[in-house]
N, C-alpha and C positions, 0 to 999 in steps of 0.2 A: 336295708334302709334303717338308719337310726332315727328314732322318733324322740324329740326332746319334749320335756314337760311344758316348756313355754309354748311350743307349737300346738300342743294338745289343749292346754288349759286356757289360753288367751282367747277372748271373744274374737269373732271374725274381724270386727272393725279395728282391733288393736294388734292383730298378728302381723309380724314383719312381712312386708310385701303386699299386705291387703290394700284394697283400693282406697280405703278411707284414711290411711296413714299419711299420704301426701297432703290431703286436705287438712288434716289436723296440724301438720307442720306449717302449712301456709297460714292457717288461722293464728297459730302461735307467732308466726312472723309478722302478722298484722297487728298484734297486740300493742307493741310499742308505738308504731305510728299512730294508731287510733288513740292511745292514751295521750300522746303528745298534742294531737289536735283538740282532744276533749279538755285537757288541762289549760290550753290556750283559751278555749271557750269559757272555762271557769274563771280565768283572769278577767275576761270581758265582763262577766256577770258581776265582778266587784266594782265596776265603774258606774257613775251616775247615769240615769236617775235612780238607780237602786242604791240603797244605803248599806250594801253588803260588802264593805271594804275588806273585811276579814277573809273573804274568799281568795284574796291574793295570796295568803299564806299557804293553804293547801295546793293552790295552783303551782307555786314554786317548789313546794315539797315534792309533788309528783314529777316536776321537771328535773329536780335533783335526782330522784330515783331513776329516771330514764337515762340521764346523761352520765352519771357517776361511773367511772371506769371504762367508758366507751371510747372508741377512736374518734379522731376529729371528723372523719367523713360521716360517721353515724351521727355525731353531734350536729353537724351541718344540716343533715336531712331532717332529724327530729326537731331541731331548732326552727327550721323553715315551716314545718307542720304546726308547731306551737305558735309561730307568728301568724300563720293563716287563721288558725282557730281563734286567735285574739283579735286580729285586725279586720278580718272580713266583716264580722258583725259590728265592730266598734265604728268603722268608717263607712257603713252603708249609706249614711246620710249624703255622702258625696255623689250618690247616683240619683238623687231626688229629681233633678231637672235635666241632667245630661245623659241619663241611661247607665247601664251597667258597665260598659267598656272602660271609661275612665276610672271608675271605682275599682274594678278588678286589676287594672294596670297599676294603680297607686298601691294597692295592697300587695301585689306581686313584687313590686320594687321595694317597698318598706320591709317586707318579710325577709328580704335578703340580709338586712342588718341583723335581724333576730337569728337568722341561720348562722351568720358569722359569730354571733355571740354564743350560740349553741356549740359551735366547734371549739371556741375558746373555753367555755365552761367544761366541756368534756376533757380538754387538755389539762386544765388546772385541778380537775376533780381527783387526781391521784396524789396531790400534794397534801401535807399535813395542814390542818385548819382550812381545808378546801372551801367551806362556805364563804369565808372572807374573800378569798381570791375570786370565787365565782360571782359573788355579789358585785365586786369591783369591776369584773368583766362586763356584767350587765349594765352598770352605770356608764362604762366607757362606750358601750354600744349606743346608749341613749344620747350621750354627748355627740357622737358622730352623726346620728340621725337628726339631731337638732341643728346641724350645720350644713348638711349636704344631702342630696343635690339641691340646687336652686335656693340656697341660703337656708335649707333645712325645713323639717316638718316634725316638731316635737310632740304632736298629738299622740296621746297614749302613753306619755311618761307615767311611770308607776305612781309618782307623787300625786298626779291629778285624779287618782281614784281614792285618795285618802282623806278627803275633806271631812268625813264623819268619823275618822278612825282615831285610835289611841296614839298613833305615831305622829299626828299632825303637828304638835309643838316642835318637832325636829326641823320643820321648815324654817323656824326662826334661828336655828343653829347654823345651818349650812345650805338653806334653800332646797330646791327640788332634788338636786343630786344626793344630798345627805338623807332626806326623807325617803326617797326611792331606794337607796342603798340599804337603809335600815329594814325596810319591808322585805326586800329580797333576801337579805341576810337571815332574817328571822324565819322566812319560809324554808330556805335551805337548811337552816339549823334544826327546824322541826323534823325534817326527814332524817338528818344525821342523828338526832336523839333516838328516833325509832330504830335506826340501823344499828347503832351502838348497843341499845338495849336488847335487840334481837340477837345480836352476836354474843352478848354476855349470857343470855339465857341458853343459847345453844352450846357454848363452850364452857359455861360456868366459871368464866374468868372475866375480869373487867380491865380494860386498858384505861388506866386513869387519865392519861393525857388526852386520849381520844374522847372519853366521856366529858372531861372538863371543857374541851374545845367545843363539843356539840352543845353543851348546856350554856356556855357563854355566848354562843351564836344566837341563842334565843333570848337570854337574859339581858345582854348588854343593850340591844335596841329598845327593849321594853323599859328598862331602868333609865336609859338615856331620855326616852320620851317623857317619863314621869318627871325627871329632873328638869327638863326643858320647859315645863309648865310655868316656871318662874319668869320666863321670858315673854309670856303671853299676857297681855293686859289690854283692857279697853278704857283705861283711865284717860281722861282729857288732860293733856300736858299744856296745850296752848289754847284753852278754851274750847268752845264748840261753834259749829256753824249749822244753820238750818238750811237744808238743801232740798230742792225739788227735782224729781225726775219725771220727764214727760214721755209717755208711750202713746204716740198718736195713732198707731196701727196703720195698716195698708189696705187698699181696696181688694187686692188679691195677692196670694202668696206666690212664690216661684219667681222665675226670671222675668216675668212680665212686670214685676215691681218696677223695673227700670223704665218702663213705658208709662208709669203713673206718677211721674215726678211731681207735677203740680198738685195732684190730689194728696200725696204724702205730705208735702209742705203744708197744705191747708189743714190737714188732719192734726198736725203737731201744733200749728198756730191755734186751732180751735180748742184743743185740750188745754193749751196754756191760758187761753181766754176763760175757759171754765174754771181753771185754778184761780185766776185773778178774781173772778166773781165770787168764789167761795171764800177767798181771803177777805174781800170787801164785806161779805156777809158775816164774817167772824167764825166761819165753819172750820177753817184751817189756819195755821200760823203763816205769816208772811215769810217767804224764803229769802235768804241772803243772796242766793243765786239759783239759776235754773239750768239743768243739763238736758239737752236734747240728744238723741242717738246719732250714730253714724248714718249718713245718707238721709237725714231728716229734711234737708233742702238740697236736692241734687240739681236744682236750678241755681246756677251761680248768682248769688245776690250782688256780687261786684259787677256783673255784666248785664243783669236784667233788672230793670227798675221795679217791675211788679213783685219779684221775689224779695228785693231789698225792702219794699214797703211792707210786705206781709211780716217779715221778721221784725222790722223796726216797730210796727204796731204792737206785736206780741210783747216785745221787751218793754215798751212804754206802758202797756196795760198791766203787766205784773209788777212794774217798778223795780226790776232787778236785772242784773246782767244775765245773758243767756249764752251758753256754749252750744253752737249750732254746727251740726255735721253737714258738710257740703262737698260738692265736686267742683273744682275751679280749674281754669286753664290760665297759666301765667307764664309769660316768656316762652311759649311753645311747649310747656310742661303741663301734663294733666296730673292733678294732685287730689288725693283724698284728704280733705282739710277740715279741721275744727276751727271755728271762728268765734272769738270772744266778742259778744255784741253788747255794748253798753247802751242803756236806754236813753242816755243823753248824747253820747258821742258817736254812737254807731259802732262799726267794727274797729277794735283797737289792738287785737292780737290774734295770731294764727298759729296753728300747729299742723304740720304735714306728716301724714302717716309714713313711718320709716320702713317697717317690715311689711312689705306688700305681698299679697298672696299670689303665688304662681298659678297659672291657668284660671285665675279668677280676676285678678287686677292687672296682670301682665301675662303674656303668652310666650314662654320659652319654646324654642323649636317650632316657631310659627309655621314654616313651610311644611315640616313633617306632619304637624297636627292638621293643617289644611288638606294635605294629601289623603289623610285618613277620613276626615269628615269636615267639609267646608262650613257646616253650621257652627262648629265649635269656634272657628276663627271669627265668625260674625258676632259671636257673643262677647268677644273682647276685641273690638275694632281698633282701639287705641290703647297702648300700654300706659299705665300709670307710672309716674316717676317717684322715686324715693325722697322722703324728707331728709333733712340733714342735721337737725338739732332736736334735743329732747323737748317735750311739750310740758310746760308748767305754766298754767294761767294764774294770774293774780286777781282774785275776786275780792276787792275792797280789803286787801291785806291777807286773805286766806289763799294759800298756795295749793292749787289742785293739779296733780300730775295726770297727764292724759296718755292712755294706752288704748289705741283704737282696735277693738274687735280681735282680729287674728293675732295682734301683737301680744295679747295677754299670755300666749303660749310660750313666749320667748323671755328667758330670765333677764337678759341684759337690757331689754327695752323697759321693763317695769322698774328695774333697779335704777336706771338712769334718772327717772323722774324723782325718786327719793333722794338720790345723791345731789340732785339739783334743787333740793329744798321743798319738795312736795310734803304737805302736812296731811293730805288724804289723796286718794287715787280714784279716777273715774275711768271706766271702760265702756265708752260709747260704742254700740254694736248694731249691726243689721243682720238678723238671722232669717228674714222673711224668705230668702231664696230657698231655705231648707225646710220649709213647711213646719210640720209638727214633729220633726224627727228628734232624736236624742241629742243632736248637736248642741242645742241651746243649753241643755242641762250639763253637758260635758264642759262647755265653755264657762258656765256659771261656777262650776266647781273649781276651775282654774283661778277665778277671781277670789274665791274663798281661801285658797292656798296662798295667794299673793298677799291677802290681808294679814295672815299670820306671819308670813315670811318677812314682811317689812314693818309689821305692827302699825298698820294704817287702816282707817276706814276706807271701804271701797264701795263705790256706787256703780251700778251697771244699767244705764238707760238703753233700752233696746226698742227698735221700731215696732216690732210685733210681739215682744216678750221672749223670754221671761225677764222683766226688769226687776232689780233688787237693790236693797241696801244691806251692806255687810259690815259688821263690827270688826275691830282689829283682832278679835279672837276667833274670827271665822264664822261667827253666827250670822245667819240671815234673820234680820228683824222685820223686814217687810218685803213682799214680792207681789208681782202682778200675775195674772193669767196670760195665756197666749192668744194672740189675735183679738184683743179687746183694747179699746182706748182706755187709758188710765193715767193717773198721776200718783206719785208717792211724795210725801213731805215728811222729813224727819230731822231731828237735831242729832248730829254726829260728833264724836270727839275728834279733836285735832291733836296730832302728835308730831314731835320733832326728833325724839330719840331714835337711835339706830340699833337694830338687832345685829348680832354677830353675822347673820347671813347678808345683811346689807353692807356691813363693813368689809367682809371677806370677799364678796363678789364671786368671781370664778375660781378662786383658790381652792375651795373644797373639791370642786369637780376635777381640777387639775391633779390634786393629790390622789383622788380615787383612780383616775386614769393611770397615774404612775404606779399605783398598787397593782392595777390590772396588768400593766406592762411588765412589772417585776414578776408577777405570778406566771405569765406566759413565758417569760424568759427562763424561769426556773423549770417549768414543765418541759420546755424545749431542750434544756441542758440535761435533764433527767432522762429524756427519751434518747438523746444522743449517747449518753453513757450506757444505757441499756442495750442499744444496738451494737456498740463496740464490744461490750461484754459477751453478747451473743455470738459475734464473729470470732472472738477469742476462744 
């Protein structure tokens, strides 16, 4: 029998055929999947309420490490795990009142988009300047997720985690697609810099083009963000307006909020009366107009005289027009409506929410959902209808764009208000359903991005908080706590100039999607040539 040195010298656990070798191989096999899920978790940690925006960079650097040079099947699987690690904690607030099943179903579905992106990134990772192609593929995935299914769900766009970051000014250049692209590109570029440096150290040679490409992938987004600061300003171009936000609070959080409609209306009226008393006493400036949240009067003031009286008395007491969030039924259509209520004329203008929330304001697949759980269908007894026109209220000459709650996540809804003349933006919201979860902070960050994107002051009146006033440069100057009655009064700058993002609209996103398509086409062609060469 021949005895080899390796069979003699190797410890038992490392000898070929030893019992522990398969276990070590399995552990090595689990390393990439575990790293994918953990890097997704790292990306989640970069989102509000944490100000750790920079964690997105190492998250994408690790994703680049895991996907570069892999096949599309491995990319799909690792991308799915990355998506789960990111979206499971990010969207846990969706389970607050309805339990874990809808939350898990939503995450499982949304993670498929991330999985497809992972497959695409793996495919383009073999191309020269691969970080550019890969970042474009990520942006294309976000574009798809923002549109389908059920009119899309953009929650978790990379841009929405960057309200405190150095890349924020890029929102004014090309909106959320360009901001998100820059962050992802920089993350992939960081990995590529490390990879190229390690290769140079190992081989003692430098591939100049590869090194230049890696460095530019990091430098261009940073330099671009610094240059874009010139587009960010909070200077008043059309004077100022003194605005008041009312947070009336709710008796109880959760879905029971909808059974407390009269109490919620009374709370908002009471806080408005308190503001009126403080104005009369000289404790606070008189507002030019007052903004109530979404669902602040879910008793239709057009149909019920008592609700009409309560709102009218509040408007007369403060002596200023009020934007009231209500639920109304008109011509057989249920509408989530904002009503401009003049203290002398009563209701003079309305805006109906256009981007309504699936499974919250209308129920797709109602029969299927009912077969799974009848209680879920009872929560949405009647579907809301979509509004048809952008909402811009005229408060004594000041044009205020309205973007109701969930709509703040959608690029086109917010932009529409600015292109229709809005000098500032208001995002009336109702987050009481989601208790004290991170949802309200995630949504507030979206409004900060929108402020910079369109160079407009943004107000966020919320039934139960957090309400806030945001300057055109994205700074929060005032905010409330959660589940407390409060009001905010502040003078805000009015602006009418348009940023490149406002002017260009969807064009930067289309361009990046075309870049992604070009990269995938080149990768497919390279793969085809490789297979033909192999057969030859």
